[in-house]
C-alpha positions, 0 to 999 in steps of 0.5 A, a space after each residue: 266166506 265160510 266152508 258151508 257157504 263155499 260148498 253150496 256155492 260148488 253144488 250150484 256151479 254150472 259148467 259149460 263151454 262157450 265161445 268169446 263174444 267179440 273174438 276172431 276165433 271160434 275156439 271154445 273155452 270153459 266157464 263156471 258161473 252160479 245162477 242167482 236169480 231171474 231178472 227179466 222175462 218177455 217174449 224173447 225169453 228170460 234173463 238171469 243174474 249170475 256170477 262168474 265162479 272163477 272170476 267172482 264177476 257178476 253177469 247176466 245170461 239171457 236164454 233165447 228160444 231158437 224159433 226155426 221159422 225166424 232167423 234170430 240175428 241178435 248174436 250176429 248183430 251183437 258180435 259187431 257192436 264193441 262199443 262203450 255205450 252198448 252192452 258188452 257181449 262176454 261169451 255165448 253158447 247154446 243148449 237144447 232140451 230136445 232134438 227140436 228145442 234149442 236155445 241161444 245163451 248170451 252171457 253179458 256184462 251185469 248192470 244194475 238198474 234200468 232207466 225205467 227203474 230209475 224213473 219209477 223210483 224217483 216217481 215213487 218219492 214225488 220227485 224227478 231225476 236230477 237234470 245233470 244225471 239227464 244230460 250225462 245218461 242222454 249223451 251216452 244214449 246218443 252216442 250209442 246210437 251214432 255209433 249204430 247209424 254208423 253201422 247202418 243199424 237201427 235198435 228199433 226198440 229204444 225204451 227205458 227198459 232197455 237202457 241199463 245204467 250203473 247209477 253209482 258210476 254214472 253209466 249207460 249201456 243200450 241192450 236188447 238187440 232182438 228188434 235190430 233189423 231193418 224190416 218189420 216195426 217192433 218199437 213200442 207204441 209210447 216211443 215210436 216215431 211218426 213215420 212208423 206210425 204212418 206205416 212208412 217203410 223207408 224208415 231210417 236210423 232217425 227213428 231211434 233218435 226220436 225214441 230217445 228224445 221221448 225216453 229223455 222227456 220221460 226222465 224229466 217229467 217222470 211219466 211217458 210223453 205220449 200215451 196212446 192206446 192205439 196208432 191213431 191216438 198215439 199220433 194224436 198225442 204226439 201232435 197235441 204236444 207238437 207246435 203245428 203239425 207239418 201235413 208232408 205227405 206220408 201214407 198211413 195204413 188207416 183212413 182216418 183224416 187226422 186233420 179232419 179228425 182232430 182239427 188244427 187247433 189241437 196242434 198249438 202246444 209247443 215242447 217248451 210248455 210242458 217244462 214250464 216253471 221247471 228252469 228246463 229251457 235248454 232241455 226243451 230246446 234240445 228236444 225240439 230238435 229230435 222230436 221233429 215230426 219230419 225225419 229229414 229235419 230231425 237232428 241225427 245221433 252225432 248231430 244231437 251230441 253237438 247241441 249246447 245242451 251237453 256243454 256241460 259235460 264238455 267242460 274239461 274242469 268237470 271231475 265229479 258227479 253230484 254223488 261225489 263219484 269220478 265221471 265216467 269216460 265220456 270222450 274216449 272216442 273210437 276211430 269209427 266214431 271220429 270219422 262219422 261227422 269229422 266236422 262236428 268232432 270239435 263241437 262233440 268232443 
Protein backbone atom coordinates (compact mmCIF):
# COMPACT_ATOMS: atom_id res chain seq x y z
CA UNK A 1 0.00 0.00 0.00
CA UNK A 2 1.41 3.42 -0.95
CA UNK A 3 2.09 6.08 1.69
CA UNK A 4 -0.56 8.33 0.10
CA UNK A 5 -3.15 5.52 0.24
CA UNK A 6 -2.29 4.86 3.90
CA UNK A 7 -2.71 8.55 4.75
CA UNK A 8 -6.04 8.72 2.91
CA UNK A 9 -7.28 5.64 4.75
CA UNK A 10 -6.29 7.08 8.13
CA UNK A 11 -8.28 10.22 7.34
CA UNK A 12 -11.38 8.12 6.65
CA UNK A 13 -11.12 5.93 9.73
CA UNK A 14 -14.04 6.02 12.18
CA UNK A 15 -13.47 4.91 15.75
CA UNK A 16 -16.46 3.63 17.77
CA UNK A 17 -17.10 1.77 21.00
CA UNK A 18 -19.07 -1.42 20.38
CA UNK A 19 -20.39 -4.45 22.21
CA UNK A 20 -19.81 -8.02 20.97
CA UNK A 21 -22.75 -9.57 19.16
CA UNK A 22 -23.00 -12.89 21.00
CA UNK A 23 -20.84 -12.45 24.10
CA UNK A 24 -22.31 -13.00 27.55
CA UNK A 25 -20.75 -9.74 28.68
CA UNK A 26 -21.80 -6.19 27.81
CA UNK A 27 -18.24 -4.94 28.07
CA UNK A 28 -17.45 -2.37 25.39
CA UNK A 29 -14.45 -2.58 23.11
CA UNK A 30 -13.14 -0.12 20.55
CA UNK A 31 -13.00 -0.82 16.83
CA UNK A 32 -11.92 1.25 13.84
CA UNK A 33 -13.44 0.96 10.40
CA UNK A 34 -13.33 2.59 6.98
CA UNK A 35 -16.73 3.09 5.35
CA UNK A 36 -16.75 2.36 1.62
CA UNK A 37 -20.15 2.66 -0.04
CA UNK A 38 -23.88 2.26 0.46
CA UNK A 39 -24.98 -1.25 -0.57
CA UNK A 40 -28.61 -1.20 0.57
CA UNK A 41 -31.40 1.17 1.53
CA UNK A 42 -35.00 0.78 2.61
CA UNK A 43 -37.62 1.75 5.14
CA UNK A 44 -35.45 0.06 7.78
CA UNK A 45 -32.53 2.43 7.21
CA UNK A 46 -29.27 1.99 5.33
CA UNK A 47 -26.56 -0.65 4.89
CA UNK A 48 -23.03 0.21 3.85
CA UNK A 49 -19.90 -1.81 3.20
CA UNK A 50 -16.93 -1.13 5.45
CA UNK A 51 -13.55 -2.58 6.37
CA UNK A 52 -12.31 -3.16 9.90
CA UNK A 53 -9.12 -1.12 9.88
CA UNK A 54 -7.10 -3.19 12.35
CA UNK A 55 -8.10 -6.60 10.96
CA UNK A 56 -8.43 -5.74 7.24
CA UNK A 57 -11.79 -7.55 7.30
CA UNK A 58 -14.81 -6.63 5.17
CA UNK A 59 -18.06 -6.07 7.07
CA UNK A 60 -21.53 -4.66 6.45
CA UNK A 61 -22.94 -2.06 8.83
CA UNK A 62 -26.70 -1.76 9.05
CA UNK A 63 -27.93 1.55 10.47
CA UNK A 64 -31.50 1.44 11.80
CA UNK A 65 -33.51 4.36 13.15
CA UNK A 66 -34.95 3.56 16.58
CA UNK A 67 -38.53 4.78 16.39
CA UNK A 68 -39.74 5.14 19.97
CA UNK A 69 -43.30 4.34 18.91
CA UNK A 70 -42.29 0.79 18.00
CA UNK A 71 -40.26 -1.90 19.73
CA UNK A 72 -37.38 -2.98 17.50
CA UNK A 73 -36.46 -6.55 18.42
CA UNK A 74 -33.95 -7.21 15.65
CA UNK A 75 -30.92 -6.95 17.94
CA UNK A 76 -32.42 -9.14 20.66
CA UNK A 77 -33.42 -11.75 18.09
CA UNK A 78 -30.05 -11.80 16.33
CA UNK A 79 -28.19 -12.23 19.61
CA UNK A 80 -29.97 -15.59 19.97
CA UNK A 81 -29.27 -16.77 16.43
CA UNK A 82 -25.68 -17.92 16.19
CA UNK A 83 -25.81 -20.38 13.30
CA UNK A 84 -23.77 -21.15 10.14
CA UNK A 85 -26.64 -20.16 7.83
CA UNK A 86 -27.68 -16.97 9.60
CA UNK A 87 -25.75 -13.75 9.08
CA UNK A 88 -23.21 -13.31 11.87
CA UNK A 89 -23.67 -10.37 14.23
CA UNK A 90 -20.13 -9.28 15.06
CA UNK A 91 -20.77 -6.07 17.04
CA UNK A 92 -23.41 -3.46 17.69
CA UNK A 93 -23.50 0.12 18.92
CA UNK A 94 -25.79 3.14 19.14
CA UNK A 95 -25.43 6.72 17.92
CA UNK A 96 -27.65 9.77 18.12
CA UNK A 97 -27.98 12.99 16.13
CA UNK A 98 -30.21 14.80 18.60
CA UNK A 99 -31.82 14.06 21.93
CA UNK A 100 -34.77 12.45 20.14
CA UNK A 101 -32.90 10.69 17.33
CA UNK A 102 -31.19 7.36 18.08
CA UNK A 103 -29.75 4.81 15.66
CA UNK A 104 -28.79 1.17 16.13
CA UNK A 105 -25.76 -0.01 14.14
CA UNK A 106 -25.34 -3.72 13.50
CA UNK A 107 -21.85 -4.75 12.36
CA UNK A 108 -22.38 -7.90 10.29
CA UNK A 109 -20.19 -10.27 8.34
CA UNK A 110 -19.96 -9.26 4.69
CA UNK A 111 -21.44 -11.42 1.93
CA UNK A 112 -20.85 -10.24 -1.66
CA UNK A 113 -24.16 -11.19 -3.34
CA UNK A 114 -27.84 -11.91 -2.82
CA UNK A 115 -29.89 -14.67 -4.43
CA UNK A 116 -31.82 -11.87 -6.16
CA UNK A 117 -28.63 -10.58 -7.77
CA UNK A 118 -27.63 -14.07 -8.90
CA UNK A 119 -31.02 -14.73 -10.49
CA UNK A 120 -30.86 -11.35 -12.23
CA UNK A 121 -27.33 -11.99 -13.51
CA UNK A 122 -28.33 -15.33 -15.00
CA UNK A 123 -31.43 -13.80 -16.59
CA UNK A 124 -29.33 -11.11 -18.27
CA UNK A 125 -27.35 -13.77 -20.14
CA UNK A 126 -30.44 -15.81 -20.97
CA UNK A 127 -29.93 -18.72 -18.60
CA UNK A 128 -30.83 -19.89 -15.10
CA UNK A 129 -28.98 -21.16 -12.06
CA UNK A 130 -27.28 -24.56 -12.27
CA UNK A 131 -29.44 -27.10 -10.41
CA UNK A 132 -26.51 -28.14 -8.22
CA UNK A 133 -26.25 -24.61 -6.84
CA UNK A 134 -30.01 -24.46 -6.37
CA UNK A 135 -29.69 -27.57 -4.18
CA UNK A 136 -26.65 -26.21 -2.38
CA UNK A 137 -28.23 -22.87 -1.48
CA UNK A 138 -31.68 -24.26 -0.71
CA UNK A 139 -30.26 -26.89 1.64
CA UNK A 140 -28.58 -24.12 3.63
CA UNK A 141 -31.75 -22.01 3.55
CA UNK A 142 -33.91 -24.82 4.93
CA UNK A 143 -31.26 -25.63 7.52
CA UNK A 144 -31.35 -22.03 8.74
CA UNK A 145 -35.16 -22.07 8.79
CA UNK A 146 -35.15 -25.34 10.72
CA UNK A 147 -32.97 -23.71 13.37
CA UNK A 148 -35.28 -20.69 13.51
CA UNK A 149 -38.28 -22.97 13.89
CA UNK A 150 -36.59 -24.78 16.78
CA UNK A 151 -36.35 -21.37 18.48
CA UNK A 152 -40.08 -20.80 17.84
CA UNK A 153 -39.28 -17.92 15.50
CA UNK A 154 -40.62 -16.93 12.09
CA UNK A 155 -38.46 -14.80 9.83
CA UNK A 156 -41.60 -13.65 7.98
CA UNK A 157 -39.78 -11.97 5.11
CA UNK A 158 -37.93 -14.71 3.26
CA UNK A 159 -37.26 -13.49 -0.29
CA UNK A 160 -34.27 -13.47 -2.68
CA UNK A 161 -33.12 -10.04 -1.44
CA UNK A 162 -32.75 -11.36 2.14
CA UNK A 163 -30.64 -14.39 1.23
CA UNK A 164 -26.95 -13.51 1.08
CA UNK A 165 -24.48 -15.74 -0.74
CA UNK A 166 -20.80 -16.07 -1.47
CA UNK A 167 -20.77 -17.76 -4.91
CA UNK A 168 -17.07 -18.59 -4.70
CA UNK A 169 -17.48 -20.50 -1.43
CA UNK A 170 -21.02 -21.72 -2.08
CA UNK A 171 -22.31 -20.42 1.24
CA UNK A 172 -25.67 -18.86 2.12
CA UNK A 173 -26.79 -16.70 5.06
CA UNK A 174 -30.29 -15.54 5.98
CA UNK A 175 -30.34 -11.83 6.81
CA UNK A 176 -32.69 -9.00 7.83
CA UNK A 177 -34.52 -10.00 10.99
CA UNK A 178 -36.37 -6.72 11.30
CA UNK A 179 -39.67 -8.52 10.67
CA UNK A 180 -38.99 -11.57 12.84
CA UNK A 181 -41.84 -11.18 15.28
CA UNK A 182 -45.00 -13.25 15.46
CA UNK A 183 -47.65 -10.53 15.42
CA UNK A 184 -48.00 -8.68 12.11
CA UNK A 185 -47.53 -9.78 8.51
CA UNK A 186 -44.61 -8.25 6.62
CA UNK A 187 -43.58 -10.79 3.98
CA UNK A 188 -43.49 -9.43 0.42
CA UNK A 189 -46.59 -10.52 -1.52
CA UNK A 190 -44.87 -12.73 -4.13
CA UNK A 191 -43.45 -14.96 -1.36
CA UNK A 192 -46.40 -14.86 1.05
CA UNK A 193 -47.99 -18.12 2.20
CA UNK A 194 -51.70 -18.66 1.43
CA UNK A 195 -52.69 -18.61 5.11
CA UNK A 196 -51.29 -15.08 5.39
CA UNK A 197 -53.21 -13.98 2.32
CA UNK A 198 -56.33 -15.45 3.90
CA UNK A 199 -55.67 -13.24 6.93
CA UNK A 200 -54.95 -16.06 9.36
CA UNK A 201 -53.56 -14.86 12.70
CA UNK A 202 -52.60 -18.36 13.90
CA UNK A 203 -49.85 -19.08 11.40
CA UNK A 204 -46.76 -21.16 12.20
CA UNK A 205 -43.11 -21.23 11.14
CA UNK A 206 -44.27 -23.03 7.98
CA UNK A 207 -44.96 -19.64 6.41
CA UNK A 208 -41.17 -19.42 5.97
CA UNK A 209 -41.13 -22.86 4.33
CA UNK A 210 -43.62 -21.66 1.70
CA UNK A 211 -41.53 -18.54 1.07
CA UNK A 212 -38.38 -20.64 0.69
CA UNK A 213 -40.15 -22.82 -1.86
CA UNK A 214 -41.10 -19.79 -3.95
CA UNK A 215 -37.48 -18.57 -3.84
CA UNK A 216 -36.25 -21.96 -5.04
CA UNK A 217 -38.75 -21.96 -7.92
CA UNK A 218 -37.61 -18.46 -8.89
CA UNK A 219 -33.97 -19.58 -8.89
CA UNK A 220 -34.87 -22.39 -11.30
CA UNK A 221 -37.22 -20.41 -13.56
CA UNK A 222 -35.38 -17.09 -13.47
CA UNK A 223 -38.59 -15.24 -12.57
CA UNK A 224 -41.00 -15.10 -9.61
CA UNK A 225 -43.37 -18.07 -9.44
CA UNK A 226 -46.44 -16.15 -8.26
CA UNK A 227 -46.91 -12.53 -9.36
CA UNK A 228 -50.10 -10.93 -8.05
CA UNK A 229 -50.59 -7.17 -7.83
CA UNK A 230 -53.07 -7.58 -4.97
CA UNK A 231 -53.97 -10.18 -2.35
CA UNK A 232 -56.83 -11.43 -4.52
CA UNK A 233 -54.67 -11.77 -7.64
CA UNK A 234 -51.82 -13.29 -5.66
CA UNK A 235 -54.07 -16.07 -4.41
CA UNK A 236 -55.39 -16.57 -7.95
CA UNK A 237 -51.81 -16.93 -9.21
CA UNK A 238 -51.10 -19.52 -6.52
CA UNK A 239 -54.25 -21.46 -7.32
CA UNK A 240 -53.50 -21.56 -11.05
CA UNK A 241 -50.10 -23.17 -10.48
CA UNK A 242 -51.47 -25.76 -8.05
CA UNK A 243 -53.35 -28.96 -8.69
CA UNK A 244 -56.81 -28.59 -7.22
CA UNK A 245 -57.42 -25.98 -4.57
CA UNK A 246 -58.52 -27.67 -1.32
CA UNK A 247 -61.15 -25.33 0.02
CA UNK A 248 -60.39 -25.96 3.66
CA UNK A 249 -61.98 -23.24 5.72
CA UNK A 250 -59.75 -20.26 6.42
CA UNK A 251 -61.52 -16.95 6.87
CA UNK A 252 -60.36 -14.11 4.63
CA UNK A 253 -60.46 -10.38 5.25
CA UNK A 254 -62.28 -10.00 1.94
CA UNK A 255 -65.68 -10.93 0.60
CA UNK A 256 -64.37 -12.43 -2.64
CA UNK A 257 -65.56 -15.99 -3.25
CA UNK A 258 -62.56 -17.48 -5.04
CA UNK A 259 -64.17 -20.73 -6.18
CA UNK A 260 -66.94 -18.66 -7.79
CA UNK A 261 -64.74 -15.86 -9.10
CA UNK A 262 -62.14 -18.04 -10.81
CA UNK A 263 -63.87 -21.38 -11.35
CA UNK A 264 -62.43 -24.77 -10.44
CA UNK A 265 -61.27 -25.25 -14.03
CA UNK A 266 -58.47 -22.77 -13.24
CA UNK A 267 -56.91 -25.08 -10.65
CA UNK A 268 -55.53 -27.91 -12.78
CA UNK A 269 -51.91 -26.97 -13.49
CA UNK A 270 -49.37 -29.02 -11.49
CA UNK A 271 -45.99 -27.79 -10.25
CA UNK A 272 -44.34 -30.40 -12.48
CA UNK A 273 -45.79 -28.68 -15.54
CA UNK A 274 -43.67 -25.60 -14.86
CA UNK A 275 -40.44 -27.52 -15.46
CA UNK A 276 -41.50 -29.54 -18.50
CA UNK A 277 -38.51 -30.18 -20.75
CA UNK A 278 -36.04 -29.08 -18.08
CA UNK A 279 -35.28 -32.53 -16.54
CA UNK A 280 -36.23 -31.15 -13.16
CA UNK A 281 -38.69 -33.77 -11.98
CA UNK A 282 -36.90 -34.16 -8.62
CA UNK A 283 -37.05 -30.41 -8.02
CA UNK A 284 -40.75 -30.30 -8.86
CA UNK A 285 -41.44 -33.27 -6.58
CA UNK A 286 -39.63 -31.50 -3.75
CA UNK A 287 -41.50 -28.24 -4.35
CA UNK A 288 -44.80 -30.08 -4.22
CA UNK A 289 -44.04 -30.92 -0.55
CA UNK A 290 -43.23 -27.36 0.54
CA UNK A 291 -45.72 -25.47 -1.65
CA UNK A 292 -48.87 -26.97 -0.18
CA UNK A 293 -51.87 -24.75 0.47
CA UNK A 294 -52.69 -26.41 3.77
CA UNK A 295 -49.90 -25.59 6.25
CA UNK A 296 -50.73 -28.76 8.18
CA UNK A 297 -49.81 -30.84 5.13
CA UNK A 298 -46.77 -28.72 4.22
CA UNK A 299 -43.35 -30.12 5.12
CA UNK A 300 -41.49 -28.45 7.96
CA UNK A 301 -37.99 -27.12 7.29
CA UNK A 302 -36.32 -30.15 8.89
CA UNK A 303 -38.55 -32.50 6.87
CA UNK A 304 -37.58 -30.62 3.72
CA UNK A 305 -33.90 -31.21 4.50
CA UNK A 306 -34.55 -34.97 4.62
CA UNK A 307 -36.04 -35.02 1.10
CA UNK A 308 -34.21 -37.14 -1.54
CA UNK A 309 -33.80 -33.97 -3.63
CA UNK A 310 -30.78 -33.13 -1.45
CA UNK A 311 -29.21 -36.63 -1.52
CA UNK A 312 -26.54 -35.46 -3.98
CA UNK A 313 -25.17 -33.16 -1.28
CA UNK A 314 -25.01 -36.05 1.19
CA UNK A 315 -22.69 -38.07 -1.07
CA UNK A 316 -19.52 -38.66 1.02
CA UNK A 317 -17.41 -38.55 -2.15
CA UNK A 318 -18.61 -35.06 -3.09
CA UNK A 319 -15.63 -32.83 -2.34
CA UNK A 320 -15.81 -29.96 -4.84
CA UNK A 321 -18.40 -27.69 -6.44
CA UNK A 322 -18.71 -27.22 -10.22
CA UNK A 323 -16.44 -24.16 -9.94
CA UNK A 324 -13.63 -26.37 -8.59
CA UNK A 325 -13.73 -24.92 -5.08
CA UNK A 326 -14.11 -27.15 -2.02
CA UNK A 327 -17.66 -27.80 -0.83
CA UNK A 328 -18.79 -25.70 2.14
CA UNK A 329 -19.24 -27.56 5.43
CA UNK A 330 -22.93 -28.44 5.34
CA UNK A 331 -23.14 -31.03 8.09
CA UNK A 332 -21.37 -29.54 11.13
CA UNK A 333 -24.62 -29.58 13.09
CA UNK A 334 -25.16 -27.77 16.35
CA UNK A 335 -26.38 -29.80 19.33
CA UNK A 336 -29.72 -28.00 19.21
CA UNK A 337 -30.15 -28.97 15.55
CA UNK A 338 -29.46 -32.63 16.25
CA UNK A 339 -32.27 -32.63 18.80
CA UNK A 340 -34.94 -31.05 16.56
CA UNK A 341 -36.06 -34.34 14.99
CA UNK A 342 -33.73 -37.18 16.08
CA UNK A 343 -35.78 -39.59 13.95
CA UNK A 344 -34.69 -37.70 10.82
CA UNK A 345 -30.98 -37.30 11.62
CA UNK A 346 -29.91 -40.23 9.45
CA UNK A 347 -31.85 -38.95 6.45
CA UNK A 348 -30.77 -35.33 6.87
CA UNK A 349 -27.08 -35.92 7.44
